[in-house]
N, C-alpha and C positions, 0 to 999 in steps of 0.2 A: 963124440960125431955129431954134426950139424943137424937139425932136425928138417926135416922136409916139410918144405910148405905147400897148401894142399889149399887153395882157395876155389870155395863151393858158390855159385851163381846161381842163385832162387832156394827158393826155402818150403821147395813145395814137394811133391813125392820124390821126385830125383836127390834132392839135398839133403832133405832129413832122413831118408832113408840109408842114402852115402854115409853122411855123417855116422849114424848110429852104427854103421858097420866098421867104419875109421875106430869110434869111440872104443866100438868091442875089443878090439882089435889090434890098435897101437896103441902105443906107452907115447907122453908126452916127450920123451926125449928122439921118438922116432920122427913124428910128426906133430905138425903147429897147423889146424883147422881154423880156417875163417872161412864166414858165413854170410852172405850179401842178398837182403829181400827188402821192398820195400814195405811191405809187413813182417810183424813179427811171431807170424802162426804160419802155420800151415792149414788149409782146406781141405776137406775130406769133401771133394765133390758130390759121388755117388749119395748124398744127403742132403741137398741143398735144393731139392724137391722135397723134402720132409720140413726144412727151414723155414721155407717159403707159407707150408701151407699152416705152419703154427705147430706140426705135430712136437717138434725140435728144438732146445732155448738157441739160439743163434751160436754162443758163445760153445758149448757140448760138440758142437760139430768142425770145431776149432782144435788143433792142436800147436799148446806154445812152446815155441822153441826155446825159449830159456828154462822152461822147464823142465825140456827130455834131453837137452845136449847142456851136456855137464863141463865139456874141453873145450866147446868151441867156441872160439869171438863171436858175436851176433853182432854184426854192423845193417842198420838198419837205414837203407839206403837203395840208390838205383847204380847201377854199371852206365858210365856213357865210354869208356874206349878200354881197348885191350891191344894192345903192344906185344906181338904175335915173337916178335923177333927179341923185343930185349925182357921178354914176361913180364910184364907190368898191367898191374891194370889200376883203372883209374876209377872213383867212384863216388857217387856224387852223397853225402849222408843228409840226413832231415835238417840237420840244422850246421855250422861249424864248414871250414873250407875241404874243398877236394883234398881226399886220400889217396895217395900211389901204394898200390898193394902191388909188391914182388912175388911172386910165386913159380915154385916147380910142375907143379902139376895147377890147373885150373879145369873143373865140373860145370858143365853147363846145363841147368834145367831150367829153363827162366817159364816151359809152358807153352803156351798158348793164348791166341786173343781172339774175340768176336772178327769174321771174315765177312765184311759186309759188301754189297753189292752196288753199282751206280744206281738205286733207286730213289726218285725224288722224295724227297720229307724224312726219310728212313731215319738220316745221321740226326734229326733235328725234335724227331718224334717217336721213334722206338727205345728200345732197352734189351740189353741183352739180359744171359741167365749163366753168367760165369763164376759168381762170388758171394759171397756171404749180405756184402750191401745191396744186389741186387734183388735177394732172394727175399731179404725182411723188405727193401723197399715193396715189391710185388705184394707179398702178405696184405700190405697198411695201404696199396694202393686200389685193390679190390674190395678192400672193406670202406674205404675209401669213397670206390662208384656206388654199394650198394645204398652208403648213406647219403650220400646226392641223387639217388633214384627215389631213395623212398620220400626227400622230402619238397622235390621238384612237381611245380604242377605242369609242367610241359611233356607232353607225349614224347618226341623228338630228342628232348634231352634224356630222357628215362632211358631211352630205345639205346643213345650213342654213351652214356653209361653203364649200360647194361652189355656192352658189344663187347666181349675177347676176344681178338684176334693173336694167335700164333702162328710165327711162319718157322717151317722148318717140322719135319716129321721124325727126327732122327732119336735116338735114344734122351737127348736132356729134354727137349720139344715136347714129346710125350709126356713124360714124366714134368715136367714143370704144370702145362695144361690140364692133364688127370689131378693130379694131388690137387691143386688151385680151384677147378671145377668141383670136387668134392668138397672143400672145405668150406665153398659158396653154398652149396645145395645143404649143407650139412647147420650152417648157421641162418637159414633164411628163415627160419621159424621167430626170428628173434626181430623181424620187419613183416609184421603183418601186413604193410601195403606194398610190398612186394610180391607177385606170383611166380611160382618155377617156370613158367612159361617165357617169362620175360627176359629173362638172361640167355642168351646165345653168346656159344663157345664154338668159335671156326680156329680146326688146325687145315693152314693152307702147304702142302704136299709138293713141288713142281714133280716128282716121280711118282710110278704108275703104285707104287706102293709107300707104306711105311715101315720104320725101325729094317731098314738095310741091313746090321750087322745083328740081327738074330735068324733062327729057323721061319721062314714062309708060313710053315703051319703056326707058329706063334704070334708072327707080326699081323696075321688073318684073325686069328685069338682076339687080340687089343682090338683091333680096328671094329673087330663085333662088338666088344664090351664097349666102346669110345662110342662108336652108335647108337648102342643101344641105349647110352644115358643121353641123349639129345643132342651131341657132338656133333655138328658138321664139319665132316672131313673131305677137304677138297683135294685129289689126288689131282694127278697132271697139271696142275694147277701152281700161278707161280704172284705175287705183289709185283704192281706195274707202277704203284705209285702210293703216295704217304702223305700227300699233302693237302695241307687245311683239315686234319684231324680226318678226315676219310681214306679208308685203306681201298684201294681201287686194285683188282684183281682181273687177270689175262681172262680171264671165260667172262669179264665187261658185269662180274659184281662189286657191287661201291657198297662200303661198310661206313658209316660213321661211328666213329669209335675214340674213345680215350686211352685205350690200350692196347698198344700195338709190340709185341714180344717177339723178337729177330733168333732165334734158334737154327740156322738151317749150317752151319758149323762151323769149324776156326782155322787159323792159321796158326804157324809158328810165330812166338813172339819176336817184335821188332826191333828187339833189345840184340836180337842176332847179328843184324845187317848193319843196325845202328852202331853197333862198336867195332867193326871191323871183323868179326872172326871169319873163320873162312863158312861158306854158305853154296847150297845147290839153287836151281830158279825157283825154288819154291820158300826160299829160307830157312830151310834146317840145313841141320850142320851135317855132313855127311860122314857117317864114321864106321870101320870096321866091324868084323865079330867079334873084336874084343873089347869095343864102347869107345876105343881111340881115333878121335877127330881124325880124316884124311888129310895129309896138305898142312899138319902144321906140329909143334913138338910140343907134346906137357898138356894138349887141348885133349881132354874127355866129353862126352854128352850122351845123353837120357832123355828119354818123354817127350814130347809134343813138339819139343824145337829140333830133335835129332832124325836121321836119316839113319835106319837100324836095320839090318839084313838080319829077315829070319830065315834063319838054317834050315827050321823046318817046311820051308813053304815048297811046296814041288819045282816053281818056276825059280829061275838062276836069279832074277831080280826082285825076288818078294819081300817089301821089309813089312818089319812089325807094325800092325796099329796103333794108332795115337789114345790109348786106352789109359785107364789108372792102373789093372793090374798088369798092364807089359810092364809101366813107368817102374811098379814097385819092383819088379822083378827083377828087370834093367838092374835098378839101383842099387839092389843085394850084388848084384855080378858085378857092377863097375868098382864097389864100397871092396870085394874082396880081391878085387885085381889090381888095382891100387895099390894095396896090403902089399901082394905078392912082387909089385915092381918096386917099391919100397925096401925089399927084404931081400931084393935077389932074384927074385923066382920069377918064372914063365905066366902071363897074363892067361885065364881059361875062356873059351869063345862063350858067347850067350847063346843059351837055348833054352827057348819056353814053347811049350802048347799050352793054349787057351784052354780053362777049364769052364768056360760059360760063361753065362751073364742074366743077369736080372734084369728088371725094366717092371717100375711099381705103376700103380695106377689108380693109385687114392687107397683106401682105409681095406684093409683084409683082400687086396684085390692085386697081382703080381701075374708076368709069365717069366717060367725063367728054362735055364739050361744047365745041369748039372751034370760035364764030362759025359755030355750025350743022350741024356732023362730030357725029356723036355717036361716040367710040369707050371700047372696055373693056377688063378686065383688065391684060394687061401693057403694052400700048400707052398706054391709059389711066393707068397707073402712072408709067411713064418720062415720058409728059408734064406730067402732075401735077407732079413733083417739076421739072424743067425750067422750069415755069412759074412757079413759086414761087419759087426759084431767083433767077428775074429779078426778080423785084418785091421783093427782101428791103434795104434798104437798107445799103452799105457793102461794099465789097468783102470788108471781115473777117470778116463774118458767114457771109458766100458761103462764104469758104472754109474755115471754120470746120464749116457744116453739111454741105457736099460731103463732108471728110474723113470725117464722120460716117456717112454713107451709103455711102459707098465703102468704109471700113473696118468695118461689119457686115452687105456682102455677104453675105462667105462665112461668118460665124462666125453658131451659134445666139442664140437672148436668151438676157442673163444674166440668173443668178439670184438674184442680189444682191437684198435687201431691205434697204434701210435708211432703214428706219421708227423705230428707236433716237434718230435724230434730233429726231423730235419732244417727244422729251425729253434736249436734249443735257446737263443737267445730273444724270439719274441714277445714274451712277457713281461720278460726286463725290460725289453726297449719300450716298449707300452708302459710299466709304468713308470720309466724315469722322461716320458711325455710331455712336457708343459701345456699346460691347456690355454 
């Protein structure tokens, strides 16, 4: 019997959990598994805010693909095209010639990317919050701005350095802002030149509330918490321009700033359409209840890049939300369905009910919904950590994250700024300079 060739595109939630399911249930004689991703790790995105605040070591918030997948061939590269008729994918690795990878089944789980609007100056001056690199950069950047303000004699320069603007009041934006503001306030005692009231944190949200995915009562609690901490939350407001280092809001407010974080949402990764895969008007791969692509042979998809029907929704056209919680369950179901198809059995439809979610608001503060039970503040903060700890693959990562959390409890945030890593050869080049 010839082994079935299964190609996984993307090493995020969908790719990793599908591969784990396949490795656990299929033998090497039954399937050859290959994974393609530009990185050799999976990012556990719910913990990015804590990476940004320095609560977590960045490497502990990722899962090394080669460390957990024992029988999967890992190719670090990017997908360029998929010939769905011939069932061949073309991949460009980091180094070397293009690879043509024949497949019997291809699983697409490339996730999402930042959704930018045509705001003048945004592409040049903004930054997103969707990767470990962005989280690490923002932590160093905030600390660098504190250093800049502490040494500046110009009131205008100080105000610009100490103004931090976040656009987008959803899950990601609130968590990133809350954690970074909490960190900055915590380390301020190390900057005697600065006063707490000089730091200005602004959250801009176009809708009339923040956290649209949580219950209104929890969103209101989070809003009160942010405002009580001095954070300006501008509801019903848009960013109109970001030219020349000035954020101009739709209400006429002008905010000179060095820090503009764009977290208004995501869109399916453009790899889907660029590679020629079947996609809807929003760039997602439409799939049936078994997670098989409509209009394609041997194509499966899940997660942010797929339009997955929600069989538990009341409406006939309801789709599953693009969250990590759903992506993990879809990956497990997809893996089981692939195993069934390889062994000549019928796949089973995907059904899942949201178990709730948590939003961190900084140290000892959070809001959450656990199976309909609403919790806030310290209980929600503890429950959030316990829940995410239980969801992270491998005991190795769980122990490392637990150690970070436990060690950090009695201490303040660290003020070390490692921004120099963005130019690692600067010192060497300076030494080589001939005077």
